[in-house]
Structures are given as C-alpha cells and as structure tokens.
N, C-alpha and C positions, 0 to 999 in steps of 0.2 A: 183640681190637682194643685197641691202647694209646691213651692219652690224646691223643698227638700225631696219630694217625690220625683220631680223632673230631673234633678241632679242625680239621684240614685238610679233612675232609669237610664240616663245617658252613660253613667259609669258602667252599669251592667251590660248595656248594648256594646260598649267598647271592648268589654272582655270576651263576649261570645261571637261578635261579628268579625268576619275576616278583614284583615288590613291589606292595603295594597302591597303587592309584592315589590321588594326592593331589587333593583338590578344588581347583578353580580359582576364585579370588575374582573376581567380575565387577562387583560393586556395592559402594558404601558406603551404609549404611542407618542411619537413626535413626527410632525409633518413639516417638510421643507418645500417651499414653493419658489418659483423663479418669476419675479415680477419685472424683470428686465427684458430687453429685446436681443440679448446675446446668450449663447449657450455657456453655461458655467461649469467649469471643471472643479471638483473638490474631492477631498478625501474624508472618509469616515472610519471611526474605530468604535466597535461595540464591545463592552465588557473586557477591555484590555486585550482584545484579539488583534488580528492583523489589520493594518490600514488597507482600505479598499478605495480605489479611484472610481469616482462616479461622475456622471455628467447630467446636467439638467437643462433641457431645452426651454426656451421662452414660453411662459404660460403653463408649464408642466409642474407637477408636484410629486413628491416621493414620501411614502410613509416608512418609518423605521419602527419595527414592532418587537417588543419583548413579551413573550408569553409567560404569565405567572405560573409558578409551580403548584399553587393552590388558589382557590377563589378568594377574591378580596385581599390578596397579599399586599397590593398597593405599594410595592417597592420594585424598582427596576433600575438598572445601571443607566447613567447618563450617556448620551451619545456625544462622542468627541468628533468635532468637525473642523477641518482646516481648509482654507481657500486663499487664493491670491486676490486681494481686494483692489489691486492696481491693474486695470484692463489694458494698459499700454504695453506694447511689445517690448521685450527685453528688460522689463522692469518688474520687480516682484516686491510685494508687501504682504507677507504671510500673516494671516489672522487665524487664531484658533479659539474655539468656544466649546464649552460643555453645555449641552442642551438637556435639561430635565424633561422627562416624559410625563404625560398625563395618564392617570388611571382611566381605563375605558372598558366598556362591555364588549366592544368589537375592535377589529384591527384596521379600521379605515382611517384615511387621512383626516376626515372631518371630525373624528372623535379625539384626535391627538392634540398635543400642544402645538400651536401654529407659529411657524417662523417663515420669513420670506427674504430672499435676496432682493435688494432694491438698490437703486443708484443713490449715492450720497446726494444730499440736497444741493441742487444747483451745479453738480459736477458729474457728468456722465462718464468720466474716466475712472471713477472709483465706485466700488460696490461695498455693501455691508450686509450682514444678516441680522434682521430685527425680529423680535418676538411681537406677534400681533394679537395673540390671545392665549 
C-alpha cells in the first residue's frame, strides 16, 4: 500500500466513523470558597437584581449558577459581590468585585470559575477574594 492510499483511507475513515461527542454547555458558574477560619458575611447581586446577604462558613463553598436559554450560549451575567475586607470590629473597608462565570456542562461548584476568600499575606485582620482558576 502506498502513502497516497493510506492518506486516502484515513480521510475516508474520518468522514464515515463517528467522532467523539462534544459536551454541551448549559450553565455559567462561579464558585466562592472560604479559606479562612471565620464566617464571612457578603452581599451578591445577579443580573442587576436585588442585593442578597449571604454568609459562608470556614471551609465551605457556594456556587452561583446562571442557566443558559439555549445550549452553548456561553454568555452569562457577571456576579457582583461586596464584602468588608477589614475583620476588625467597628471598622469597615468595603470591597466590590465583578466575577465572570465559566461555561459549564453542569451546575456544580467544581465546574465553575473558582474564587476564594483568604487572609491578606501576613495579616489575619484583612481578607480579600482571589481567583484561583
């Protein structure tokens, strides 16, 4: 069999053999985790709706999910999040971020864009929210 026959056979096989199915993205997901040892109070706003107060215990995580109106839409509103980054009583330093979501086939935290509350480097009186993946 010459090289042209092998190439022709490979092209023909590629046309008639089934290809692996592609996963369909149905959701936009962002996951927020608490990597501190204190419960964190924060507010979230989705799609310019009402601000909602949430709390996140140490070691816990929370998924915020937007369901697409059609498969593979791959567009979803960012999640607005606001929190007090100063853990000292009677002091406030409000921080606000917009968190982009990740397109996902499912609605679990593990499939979303990953963010975590963590202490500022070397100072456990302050926290911030960092993207980890």
